[in-house]
mmCIF file of the N, C-alpha and C atoms, coordinates in Angstrom:
data_MODEL
# 
_entry.id   MODEL 
# 
loop_
_atom_site.group_PDB 
_atom_site.id 
_atom_site.type_symbol 
_atom_site.label_atom_id 
_atom_site.label_alt_id 
_atom_site.label_comp_id 
_atom_site.label_asym_id 
_atom_site.label_entity_id 
_atom_site.label_seq_id 
_atom_site.pdbx_PDB_ins_code 
_atom_site.Cartn_x 
_atom_site.Cartn_y 
_atom_site.Cartn_z 
_atom_site.occupancy 
_atom_site.B_iso_or_equiv 
_atom_site.pdbx_formal_charge 
_atom_site.auth_seq_id 
_atom_site.auth_comp_id 
_atom_site.auth_asym_id 
_atom_site.auth_atom_id 
_atom_site.pdbx_PDB_model_num 
ATOM 1   N N  . UNK A 1 1  ? 13.879  19.180 -2.618 1.00 0.00 ? 1  UNK A N  1 
ATOM 2   C CA . UNK A 1 1  ? 13.506  17.804 -2.354 1.00 0.00 ? 1  UNK A CA 1 
ATOM 3   C C  . UNK A 1 1  ? 13.136  17.128 -3.669 1.00 0.00 ? 1  UNK A C  1 
ATOM 4   N N  . UNK A 1 2  ? 13.497  15.876 -3.763 1.00 0.00 ? 2  UNK A N  1 
ATOM 5   C CA . UNK A 1 2  ? 13.211  15.123 -4.981 1.00 0.00 ? 2  UNK A CA 1 
ATOM 6   C C  . UNK A 1 2  ? 11.819  14.523 -4.913 1.00 0.00 ? 2  UNK A C  1 
ATOM 7   N N  . UNK A 1 3  ? 11.363  13.995 -6.053 1.00 0.00 ? 3  UNK A N  1 
ATOM 8   C CA . UNK A 1 3  ? 10.020  13.407 -6.089 1.00 0.00 ? 3  UNK A CA 1 
ATOM 9   C C  . UNK A 1 3  ? 9.954   12.151 -5.230 1.00 0.00 ? 3  UNK A C  1 
ATOM 10  N N  . UNK A 1 4  ? 11.071  11.444 -5.069 1.00 0.00 ? 4  UNK A N  1 
ATOM 11  C CA . UNK A 1 4  ? 11.086  10.250 -4.220 1.00 0.00 ? 4  UNK A CA 1 
ATOM 12  C C  . UNK A 1 4  ? 10.828  10.623 -2.756 1.00 0.00 ? 4  UNK A C  1 
ATOM 13  N N  . UNK A 1 5  ? 11.375  11.725 -2.336 1.00 0.00 ? 5  UNK A N  1 
ATOM 14  C CA . UNK A 1 5  ? 11.153  12.204 -0.974 1.00 0.00 ? 5  UNK A CA 1 
ATOM 15  C C  . UNK A 1 5  ? 9.687   12.545 -0.767 1.00 0.00 ? 5  UNK A C  1 
ATOM 16  N N  . UNK A 1 6  ? 9.064   13.176 -1.740 1.00 0.00 ? 6  UNK A N  1 
ATOM 17  C CA . UNK A 1 6  ? 7.649   13.528 -1.657 1.00 0.00 ? 6  UNK A CA 1 
ATOM 18  C C  . UNK A 1 6  ? 6.768   12.284 -1.599 1.00 0.00 ? 6  UNK A C  1 
ATOM 19  N N  . UNK A 1 7  ? 7.150   11.250 -2.357 1.00 0.00 ? 7  UNK A N  1 
ATOM 20  C CA . UNK A 1 7  ? 6.369   10.009 -2.342 1.00 0.00 ? 7  UNK A CA 1 
ATOM 21  C C  . UNK A 1 7  ? 6.440   9.352  -0.969 1.00 0.00 ? 7  UNK A C  1 
ATOM 22  N N  . UNK A 1 8  ? 7.640   9.260  -0.406 1.00 0.00 ? 8  UNK A N  1 
ATOM 23  C CA . UNK A 1 8  ? 7.801   8.657  0.917  1.00 0.00 ? 8  UNK A CA 1 
ATOM 24  C C  . UNK A 1 8  ? 7.071   9.487  1.965  1.00 0.00 ? 8  UNK A C  1 
ATOM 25  N N  . UNK A 1 9  ? 7.194   10.798 1.895  1.00 0.00 ? 9  UNK A N  1 
ATOM 26  C CA . UNK A 1 9  ? 6.489   11.668 2.829  1.00 0.00 ? 9  UNK A CA 1 
ATOM 27  C C  . UNK A 1 9  ? 4.973   11.498 2.707  1.00 0.00 ? 9  UNK A C  1 
ATOM 28  N N  . UNK A 1 10 ? 4.471   11.374 1.483  1.00 0.00 ? 10 UNK A N  1 
ATOM 29  C CA . UNK A 1 10 ? 3.040   11.153 1.272  1.00 0.00 ? 10 UNK A CA 1 
ATOM 30  C C  . UNK A 1 10 ? 2.560   9.844  1.865  1.00 0.00 ? 10 UNK A C  1 
ATOM 31  N N  . UNK A 1 11 ? 3.369   8.797  1.728  1.00 0.00 ? 11 UNK A N  1 
ATOM 32  C CA . UNK A 1 11 ? 3.012   7.497  2.297  1.00 0.00 ? 11 UNK A CA 1 
ATOM 33  C C  . UNK A 1 11 ? 2.969   7.579  3.818  1.00 0.00 ? 11 UNK A C  1 
ATOM 34  N N  . UNK A 1 12 ? 3.954   8.231  4.412  1.00 0.00 ? 12 UNK A N  1 
ATOM 35  C CA . UNK A 1 12 ? 3.987   8.365  5.873  1.00 0.00 ? 12 UNK A CA 1 
ATOM 36  C C  . UNK A 1 12 ? 2.786   9.156  6.372  1.00 0.00 ? 12 UNK A C  1 
ATOM 37  N N  . UNK A 1 13 ? 2.444   10.232 5.698  1.00 0.00 ? 13 UNK A N  1 
ATOM 38  C CA . UNK A 1 13 ? 1.289   11.043 6.092  1.00 0.00 ? 13 UNK A CA 1 
ATOM 39  C C  . UNK A 1 13 ? -0.006  10.244 5.938  1.00 0.00 ? 13 UNK A C  1 
ATOM 40  N N  . UNK A 1 14 ? -0.122  9.462  4.869  1.00 0.00 ? 14 UNK A N  1 
ATOM 41  C CA . UNK A 1 14 ? -1.325  8.653  4.646  1.00 0.00 ? 14 UNK A CA 1 
ATOM 42  C C  . UNK A 1 14 ? -1.486  7.595  5.735  1.00 0.00 ? 14 UNK A C  1 
ATOM 43  N N  . UNK A 1 15 ? -0.398  6.954  6.115  1.00 0.00 ? 15 UNK A N  1 
ATOM 44  C CA . UNK A 1 15 ? -0.464  5.932  7.177  1.00 0.00 ? 15 UNK A CA 1 
ATOM 45  C C  . UNK A 1 15 ? -0.855  6.587  8.504  1.00 0.00 ? 15 UNK A C  1 
ATOM 46  N N  . UNK A 1 16 ? -0.253  7.712  8.818  1.00 0.00 ? 16 UNK A N  1 
ATOM 47  C CA . UNK A 1 16 ? -0.587  8.431  10.054 1.00 0.00 ? 16 UNK A CA 1 
ATOM 48  C C  . UNK A 1 16 ? -2.053  8.848  10.069 1.00 0.00 ? 16 UNK A C  1 
ATOM 49  N N  . UNK A 1 17 ? -2.544  9.371  8.959  1.00 0.00 ? 17 UNK A N  1 
ATOM 50  C CA . UNK A 1 17 ? -3.944  9.791  8.870  1.00 0.00 ? 17 UNK A CA 1 
ATOM 51  C C  . UNK A 1 17 ? -4.881  8.595  9.033  1.00 0.00 ? 17 UNK A C  1 
ATOM 52  N N  . UNK A 1 18 ? -4.528  7.457  8.440  1.00 0.00 ? 18 UNK A N  1 
ATOM 53  C CA . UNK A 1 18 ? -5.356  6.263  8.563  1.00 0.00 ? 18 UNK A CA 1 
ATOM 54  C C  . UNK A 1 18 ? -5.425  5.789  10.015 1.00 0.00 ? 18 UNK A C  1 
ATOM 55  N N  . UNK A 1 19 ? -4.309  5.842  10.720 1.00 0.00 ? 19 UNK A N  1 
ATOM 56  C CA . UNK A 1 19 ? -4.291  5.431  12.130 1.00 0.00 ? 19 UNK A CA 1 
ATOM 57  C C  . UNK A 1 19 ? -5.176  6.350  12.962 1.00 0.00 ? 19 UNK A C  1 
ATOM 58  N N  . UNK A 1 20 ? -5.100  7.636  12.723 1.00 0.00 ? 20 UNK A N  1 
ATOM 59  C CA . UNK A 1 20 ? -5.926  8.593  13.463 1.00 0.00 ? 20 UNK A CA 1 
ATOM 60  C C  . UNK A 1 20 ? -7.406  8.394  13.149 1.00 0.00 ? 20 UNK A C  1 
ATOM 61  N N  . UNK A 1 21 ? -7.744  8.192  11.889 1.00 0.00 ? 21 UNK A N  1 
ATOM 62  C CA . UNK A 1 21 ? -9.145  8.000  11.490 1.00 0.00 ? 21 UNK A CA 1 
ATOM 63  C C  . UNK A 1 21 ? -9.724  6.730  12.098 1.00 0.00 ? 21 UNK A C  1 
ATOM 64  N N  . UNK A 1 22 ? -8.965  5.645  12.079 1.00 0.00 ? 22 UNK A N  1 
ATOM 65  C CA . UNK A 1 22 ? -9.433  4.389  12.679 1.00 0.00 ? 22 UNK A CA 1 
ATOM 66  C C  . UNK A 1 22 ? -9.627  4.573  14.184 1.00 0.00 ? 22 UNK A C  1 
ATOM 67  N N  . UNK A 1 23 ? -8.739  5.309  14.829 1.00 0.00 ? 23 UNK A N  1 
ATOM 68  C CA . UNK A 1 23 ? -8.895  5.582  16.260 1.00 0.00 ? 23 UNK A CA 1 
ATOM 69  C C  . UNK A 1 23 ? -10.152 6.370  16.556 1.00 0.00 ? 23 UNK A C  1 
ATOM 70  N N  . UNK A 1 24 ? -10.453 7.355  15.740 1.00 0.00 ? 24 UNK A N  1 
ATOM 71  C CA . UNK A 1 24 ? -11.665 8.161  15.928 1.00 0.00 ? 24 UNK A CA 1 
ATOM 72  C C  . UNK A 1 24 ? -12.915 7.309  15.714 1.00 0.00 ? 24 UNK A C  1 
ATOM 73  N N  . UNK A 1 25 ? -12.898 6.484  14.677 1.00 0.00 ? 25 UNK A N  1 
ATOM 74  C CA . UNK A 1 25 ? -14.047 5.612  14.398 1.00 0.00 ? 25 UNK A CA 1 
ATOM 75  C C  . UNK A 1 25 ? -14.271 4.635  15.544 1.00 0.00 ? 25 UNK A C  1 
ATOM 76  N N  . UNK A 1 26 ? -13.194 4.024  16.044 1.00 0.00 ? 26 UNK A N  1 
ATOM 77  C CA . UNK A 1 26 ? -13.319 3.085  17.163 1.00 0.00 ? 26 UNK A CA 1 
ATOM 78  C C  . UNK A 1 26 ? -13.811 3.788  18.419 1.00 0.00 ? 26 UNK A C  1 
ATOM 79  N N  . UNK A 1 27 ? -13.375 5.010  18.650 1.00 0.00 ? 27 UNK A N  1 
ATOM 80  C CA . UNK A 1 27 ? -13.819 5.762  19.829 1.00 0.00 ? 27 UNK A CA 1 
ATOM 81  C C  . UNK A 1 27 ? -15.322 6.044  19.739 1.00 0.00 ? 27 UNK A C  1 
ATOM 82  N N  . UNK A 1 28 ? -15.811 6.396  18.541 1.00 0.00 ? 28 UNK A N  1 
ATOM 83  C CA . UNK A 1 28 ? -17.234 6.663  18.363 1.00 0.00 ? 28 UNK A CA 1 
ATOM 84  C C  . UNK A 1 28 ? -18.074 5.402  18.531 1.00 0.00 ? 28 UNK A C  1 
ATOM 85  N N  . UNK A 1 29 ? -17.502 4.242  18.182 1.00 0.00 ? 29 UNK A N  1 
ATOM 86  C CA . UNK A 1 29 ? -18.211 2.977  18.339 1.00 0.00 ? 29 UNK A CA 1 
ATOM 87  C C  . UNK A 1 29 ? -18.136 2.455  19.770 1.00 0.00 ? 29 UNK A C  1 
ATOM 88  N N  . UNK A 1 30 ? -17.344 3.105  20.618 1.00 0.00 ? 30 UNK A N  1 
ATOM 89  C CA . UNK A 1 30 ? -17.225 2.696  22.011 1.00 0.00 ? 30 UNK A CA 1 
ATOM 90  C C  . UNK A 1 30 ? -16.224 1.591  22.232 1.00 0.00 ? 30 UNK A C  1 
ATOM 91  N N  . UNK A 1 31 ? -15.401 1.312  21.251 1.00 0.00 ? 31 UNK A N  1 
ATOM 92  C CA . UNK A 1 31 ? -14.391 0.275  21.400 1.00 0.00 ? 31 UNK A CA 1 
ATOM 93  C C  . UNK A 1 31 ? -13.223 0.799  22.214 1.00 0.00 ? 31 UNK A C  1 
ATOM 94  N N  . UNK A 1 32 ? -12.574 -0.109 22.904 1.00 0.00 ? 32 UNK A N  1 
ATOM 95  C CA . UNK A 1 32 ? -11.415 0.246  23.701 1.00 0.00 ? 32 UNK A CA 1 
ATOM 96  C C  . UNK A 1 32 ? -10.216 0.478  22.799 1.00 0.00 ? 32 UNK A C  1 
ATOM 97  N N  . UNK A 1 33 ? -9.333  1.361  23.209 1.00 0.00 ? 33 UNK A N  1 
ATOM 98  C CA . UNK A 1 33 ? -8.135  1.621  22.420 1.00 0.00 ? 33 UNK A CA 1 
ATOM 99  C C  . UNK A 1 33 ? -7.043  0.606  22.687 1.00 0.00 ? 33 UNK A C  1 
ATOM 100 N N  . UNK A 1 34 ? -7.192  -0.181 23.725 1.00 0.00 ? 34 UNK A N  1 
ATOM 101 C CA . UNK A 1 34 ? -6.219  -1.236 24.010 1.00 0.00 ? 34 UNK A CA 1 
ATOM 102 C C  . UNK A 1 34 ? -6.926  -2.585 23.972 1.00 0.00 ? 34 UNK A C  1 
ATOM 103 N N  . UNK A 1 35 ? -6.168  -3.635 24.010 1.00 0.00 ? 35 UNK A N  1 
ATOM 104 C CA . UNK A 1 35 ? -6.766  -4.964 23.895 1.00 0.00 ? 35 UNK A CA 1 
ATOM 105 C C  . UNK A 1 35 ? -7.202  -5.535 25.238 1.00 0.00 ? 35 UNK A C  1 
ATOM 106 N N  . UNK A 1 36 ? -6.846  -4.878 26.332 1.00 0.00 ? 36 UNK A N  1 
ATOM 107 C CA . UNK A 1 36 ? -7.268  -5.377 27.639 1.00 0.00 ? 36 UNK A CA 1 
ATOM 108 C C  . UNK A 1 36 ? -8.668  -4.859 27.955 1.00 0.00 ? 36 UNK A C  1 
ATOM 109 N N  . UNK A 1 37 ? -9.312  -5.466 28.918 1.00 0.00 ? 37 UNK A N  1 
ATOM 110 C CA . UNK A 1 37 ? -10.651 -5.045 29.280 1.00 0.00 ? 37 UNK A CA 1 
ATOM 111 C C  . UNK A 1 37 ? -10.648 -3.788 30.123 1.00 0.00 ? 37 UNK A C  1 
ATOM 112 N N  . UNK A 1 38 ? -11.785 -3.158 30.228 1.00 0.00 ? 38 UNK A N  1 
ATOM 113 C CA . UNK A 1 38 ? -11.887 -1.910 30.974 1.00 0.00 ? 38 UNK A CA 1 
ATOM 114 C C  . UNK A 1 38 ? -12.201 -2.140 32.447 1.00 0.00 ? 38 UNK A C  1 
ATOM 115 N N  . UNK A 1 39 ? -12.566 -3.347 32.830 1.00 0.00 ? 39 UNK A N  1 
ATOM 116 C CA . UNK A 1 39 ? -13.008 -3.580 34.204 1.00 0.00 ? 39 UNK A CA 1 
ATOM 117 C C  . UNK A 1 39 ? -11.915 -3.304 35.230 1.00 0.00 ? 39 UNK A C  1 
ATOM 118 N N  . UNK A 1 40 ? -10.667 -3.570 34.904 1.00 0.00 ? 40 UNK A N  1 
ATOM 119 C CA . UNK A 1 40 ? -9.586  -3.349 35.860 1.00 0.00 ? 40 UNK A CA 1 
ATOM 120 C C  . UNK A 1 40 ? -8.776  -2.096 35.594 1.00 0.00 ? 40 UNK A C  1 
ATOM 121 N N  . UNK A 1 41 ? -9.204  -1.298 34.676 1.00 0.00 ? 41 UNK A N  1 
ATOM 122 C CA . UNK A 1 41 ? -8.441  -0.114 34.279 1.00 0.00 ? 41 UNK A CA 1 
ATOM 123 C C  . UNK A 1 41 ? -8.747  1.049  35.217 1.00 0.00 ? 41 UNK A C  1 
ATOM 124 N N  . UNK A 1 42 ? -7.705  1.758  35.634 1.00 0.00 ? 42 UNK A N  1 
ATOM 125 C CA . UNK A 1 42 ? -7.884  2.904  36.525 1.00 0.00 ? 42 UNK A CA 1 
ATOM 126 C C  . UNK A 1 42 ? -8.490  4.100  35.801 1.00 0.00 ? 42 UNK A C  1 
ATOM 127 N N  . UNK A 1 43 ? -8.391  4.145  34.486 1.00 0.00 ? 43 UNK A N  1 
ATOM 128 C CA . UNK A 1 43 ? -8.876  5.287  33.711 1.00 0.00 ? 43 UNK A CA 1 
ATOM 129 C C  . UNK A 1 43 ? -10.226 5.021  33.036 1.00 0.00 ? 43 UNK A C  1 
ATOM 130 N N  . UNK A 1 44 ? -10.922 3.956  33.422 1.00 0.00 ? 44 UNK A N  1 
ATOM 131 C CA . UNK A 1 44 ? -12.166 3.600  32.737 1.00 0.00 ? 44 UNK A CA 1 
ATOM 132 C C  . UNK A 1 44 ? -13.234 4.675  32.838 1.00 0.00 ? 44 UNK A C  1 
ATOM 133 N N  . UNK A 1 45 ? -13.252 5.428  33.930 1.00 0.00 ? 45 UNK A N  1 
ATOM 134 C CA . UNK A 1 45 ? -14.267 6.476  34.086 1.00 0.00 ? 45 UNK A CA 1 
ATOM 135 C C  . UNK A 1 45 ? -14.022 7.658  33.156 1.00 0.00 ? 45 UNK A C  1 
ATOM 136 N N  . UNK A 1 46 ? -12.762 7.897  32.794 1.00 0.00 ? 46 UNK A N  1 
ATOM 137 C CA . UNK A 1 46 ? -12.486 9.016  31.904 1.00 0.00 ? 46 UNK A CA 1 
ATOM 138 C C  . UNK A 1 46 ? -12.659 8.616  30.439 1.00 0.00 ? 46 UNK A C  1 
ATOM 139 N N  . UNK A 1 47 ? -12.521 7.329  30.130 1.00 0.00 ? 47 UNK A N  1 
ATOM 140 C CA . UNK A 1 47 ? -12.690 6.865  28.750 1.00 0.00 ? 47 UNK A CA 1 
ATOM 141 C C  . UNK A 1 47 ? -14.162 6.694  28.385 1.00 0.00 ? 47 UNK A C  1 
ATOM 142 N N  . UNK A 1 48 ? -14.905 6.092  29.277 1.00 0.00 ? 48 UNK A N  1 
ATOM 143 C CA . UNK A 1 48 ? -16.309 5.766  29.017 1.00 0.00 ? 48 UNK A CA 1 
ATOM 144 C C  . UNK A 1 48 ? -17.173 6.478  30.040 1.00 0.00 ? 48 UNK A C  1 
ATOM 145 N N  . UNK A 1 49 ? -17.708 7.598  29.626 1.00 0.00 ? 49 UNK A N  1 
ATOM 146 C CA . UNK A 1 49 ? -18.561 8.382  30.531 1.00 0.00 ? 49 UNK A CA 1 
ATOM 147 C C  . UNK A 1 49 ? -19.862 7.641  30.778 1.00 0.00 ? 49 UNK A C  1 
ATOM 148 N N  . UNK A 1 50 ? -20.397 7.803  31.965 1.00 0.00 ? 50 UNK A N  1 
ATOM 149 C CA . UNK A 1 50 ? -21.685 7.208  32.298 1.00 0.00 ? 50 UNK A CA 1 
ATOM 150 C C  . UNK A 1 50 ? -22.773 7.882  31.474 1.00 0.00 ? 50 UNK A C  1 
ATOM 151 N N  . UNK A 1 51 ? -23.705 7.097  30.999 1.00 0.00 ? 51 UNK A N  1 
ATOM 152 C CA . UNK A 1 51 ? -24.774 7.640  30.160 1.00 0.00 ? 51 UNK A CA 1 
ATOM 153 C C  . UNK A 1 51 ? -26.014 7.884  30.967 1.00 0.00 ? 51 UNK A C  1 
# 
């Protein structure tokens, strides 16, 4: 593999890692993963456990 391939692969891995990290941070803050509200969602009980 050439150095150009490694650079592109590194960029793709960095973007993927950033998306995963932002998702984890948002989950810890209690933010929804989608832009719609949780009131009508069928999966709201599995996403946000009762405290």
